[in-house]
N, C-alpha and C positions, 0 to 999 in steps of 0.2 A: 463264112467268117472272113472279114477283111484282112488283108495282109498288113502286118505291123511294119512301120518304118521308124528308123532311128533319126530323130530330128533335134534341132537345138533352137533356142530362142534367147535373145538378149533384150532386156528392158533397160533403157537408158533414161533413168528418171531424174527428178530434181534433187532428190536426196541420196539415192543409191543407184548402183549399177548392178544388175542381177543376171544370172545365167541359169538356164534349165536345159539339160540334155535328157531326153526321154524317148522311150518307145511308145508309139502312138498308133491306134487303130482307126482314127478318125472320130472317135467319140470320147475316149479316155486317154490319159497319159500315165505311163509307168515311169516314175522318176529314177534316173540313173545317177544324176548329180544336179544339185540345186545349190547355188552359191549367191552370196550377197556381200558387196563391199559398199560402205558409206563413202561416197565420192563427192557429195554436195556440189554437183555440177551447176545447180541453180542458185548458188550462193550470190545474193545481191542482184540477181537478174531482175527481180521486181522493181528494184531501185534504179539500176543502171541500164537495163535493156541489153546487156552484153554478157557473154560467158567470159569469166576471167581466165587468163592464161594458166593460173595455178589449178583451177578447177578442171580445165580441159586436160592438163597433164595427168591429174589424179585419175580421171576417168579413162584416158587412153591406157594408162598403166594397168588398171583393172581389166580392161578389155584384152590386153596382151596376155595376161595370165589366163583369161578365159579361152583365148585362142589355143593355148597349150593344152588345156583340159579337153577341148573339143578334138584336138588332134589325137589324143589318147583314146577317146571313146568313139570317134569316127561317125558322127552324124552325116547323113547324106545331103542335108540342106540346112541352112540357117535362116531364121527370121529375126532380124534385128530392128528394133523400133525405139525411137526417141519420143518423149512426151512433152510435158508442159514447159520445162526450161528451154528446150530447143525451139518450141513453137513461139516462145515469147522473146527471143533474142535476135539481134541483127546479124551476128556472126555465126549463126547456126550452120549455114552451108559449108563454111570452111572447116568447122569441126567434123561434120559428116564426111567430108573428103578424107580427112586424116583418119577417121574411124575405119573407113573402107580400106585404107592401106594396112591397118592393123589386123582386121578380121577377114578381109577378102570379100566383104559384102557391105554395100553402102546402106546404112540404116535408113529407114523411111521415117518421116515425121508423121505421127498419127494425129489426125484431127480429133478434137475432143469426143465427138460422137463415135468415132471408130475405136478410140481407146475404151470407151464405155462398153461397146459391143464385145471387144476382146476380153475385158474383165468378166462380163456376164458369162461368156462362153466357157471360160476357165472355171468359174465358180460353180456352175451347175454340172460340170463334167463327171463328177463322181457321186452325185446325190442318189439316194436310194429311191426305188420306185414309189414308195409310200408318200414321198414328198410331192409327187406330181398331181396336178389338177387345179391348184389355186394360184393366185398371183404371188410372185416371188419378188422381193425387193433385194437388190444387191447394191452395196455402196463400197467404193474404193477410195480411201483417204490417202492421197499421194502427197508428195512434197510441195508441188505447185498447184495442184487442182484436186477436186473431189468429183468422182463420177457417181451418178445415181441412175440406176437402171431398174425398170420394172418389166417383168415378162411372165408368161404362163408356160409352165412345163407341160409338154404333151405326153399322154400315155404311150409307152413304147419308145420314147426318145424324142429329142428335139425340143424346140421351144419357140414361142412367138414373142418378140420384144415389142412392148407397147409404148415404152418411153425410155429415152436414153439421153441424159444431159451431163455436161461437164461444166463445173463451176470453179472459178479461180480462187479457191479457198483451201489450199493445202497447208500442211503443218509447217513447212519452211516459210512459205509466203506469209502466213499469219503471225508466226513468231517474229520474223524480221520486221514486219510492218507495225506491230502493236506492242509487243512485250518488252517494255523497258524495265530496268531494275533487275536485281538478282537477290532474292526472288522477285518476280514481277509484282507490281502493286495491284491491289484489287481494282483500282480505277482503270489501269491498262487492260486487265483481264476483262473487265466489264465492257470496255470499248470494243475489244475483239469479239466478245460474245454477241454484242448487238449487231456488229457487221456480219458475222457468220449467220445469225438468225435471219437477218434481212435478206441475204443472198439465197439462203436455202428455203425459206418459207414458200415462195411462189413455186419453186421447183417441186418440192415435196407435195404441195397441194395439187398441182397439175398432174403429177405422175401417179398419185395414189388415190383413185376414185373410191377404192374400198380397202379395208384392212388386209394387209398381206398375210398369207398363210405361212410364209417362211421368210426370214430376213437373214441375209448373209453379209458379214463384214469382212473386208479384205485389206491387206497391206500392213505395213509395219506398226502403225499406231495400234491397230486392233489386236494383232498377235502379241505385241508387247504388253498391253493391258492384261491379256490372258496369262502371259508368263508371270507377270507381277502378282496377279491374283493367286496363282498356283504356287508362288514362291519357288520358282525353278532356278536352281543354281546354274544350269546350262540350258541352252535352247533345245527342246525336245519336240520334234515335229509330231510324234505320235500322241503327245498329250495336248498339243495346241490345236491341231487340225480337227475341226468339228467339235471343239469345246464350246461351252456356252458362256455368255456374259450377261448378267442382269444389269438393269439401270442402276441399282444400288452398288454393284461391283465397280462400275465405271465411275460413279460419284466418289466412292471411297478412294480409289486410286488417284483421281484428279485432285482431291483435297490434300491428299498426302504429298503429292509431288509439287503442287503449286505453292506450297507454303515453305519450301526449303530451297536453298541455293543450288546451282547446277552441280557443284562439286559433291554435295550430299546426295543429289539424285543419282549421280554416277555409281554410288555404292548400293543402290536399291537392287535387291535380288530380282533378276528377271528383266532388268532394263539395261540394254546395251549402252555403254558409256557414250558412244557416238550419237545416240538419240536424245541424250539428256537435255540438250538446249532447245529442242523442238517438240518434245513430247507433249507439253502443255497445250501448244497450239493444235496438235493433232487430236488430243482428247476433247478439246473444246468443240471441234467439228463433230466428233462422235457423239457427244452429249446432245448437241443440237439436232442431229439426225434422229436420235432416239426420242427426244422430246417432241419434235414436230410430227413424227409419225406415230406417236403414242405407243412406243415399243417398251415392253417390260423386259425383253430378252432378245438376244441375237445369237446366231451361230457364227463361229469364227472359222474361216477357211484359209488354208495354205494354197489351195488351187486358185489361181488368179490370172492376171493378164499373160504371164509367161506360158501357162498351159493353153490359154486361148489362142495365143500366137502360133503355138505348135499345131493345135487342132485345125486352125484356119489354114495353115500351110499345107497340112496333110490333104485337106479337101481341095486345095488349089491344084496340087500336083498329081493327085491320084485319079 
């Protein structure tokens, strides 16, 4: 049996900044503390090509709080990673320097393919043995980008990734670029959907030569749709992790949210108010993935890039 190590990971995303502290044996993670703050680091990065001072301060404040959590739990190492927003901006290095001063570790900027690999590693980390043997599709809808990964799970553990792509169609980016009006008009939604389908179609076609035996959806859009479907008054990991979403579930939630203003969306049970202005863009990506891959149902996972970063760190240092 491998020795367990206490490790931490921080995911600095376009929409949120997240922390995981977990005990890891190199294959699985046992969560001690998992937190998320909506910091919107990538606000208007698609338009301006720069991180705004306000967004930087919000993100550094969240990281300072995470530093205190880590001090109390004592992880031996930290893996901090920045994704789409920092990849796409000119002042990212300066932000990373300041982040290093806060947490004592300079975050690395993950290329899209590496972000995809980490998401896949986390998503498959606690699957049951019966799921192994066929192609698995994992997709991660972030704020600035969406990762699509296909791999085969090997009997006894491990996996072979056959395709990993990152596409610049995240929930924040699509909402800022296309969704005018409150609620957005059918015309603007249609333009966004055409763009999303156009970007995803060649990726899905190349990555999926055959129908997957299992499909796993990651990140806030997918977990939020599950929470809304279940009518959860508060976020409950045990009810969301490995829950299922049908194509009909996704369509019903989309139509319900797309037809009402942001302030009304904020009152929907299961929808965190901070996601109300970008959730339509995220669900548009989710619908497109399901349609292009002819999916009737997906599995929702809470195990994601945070877990992948920790497992990858364990393997690096052990």
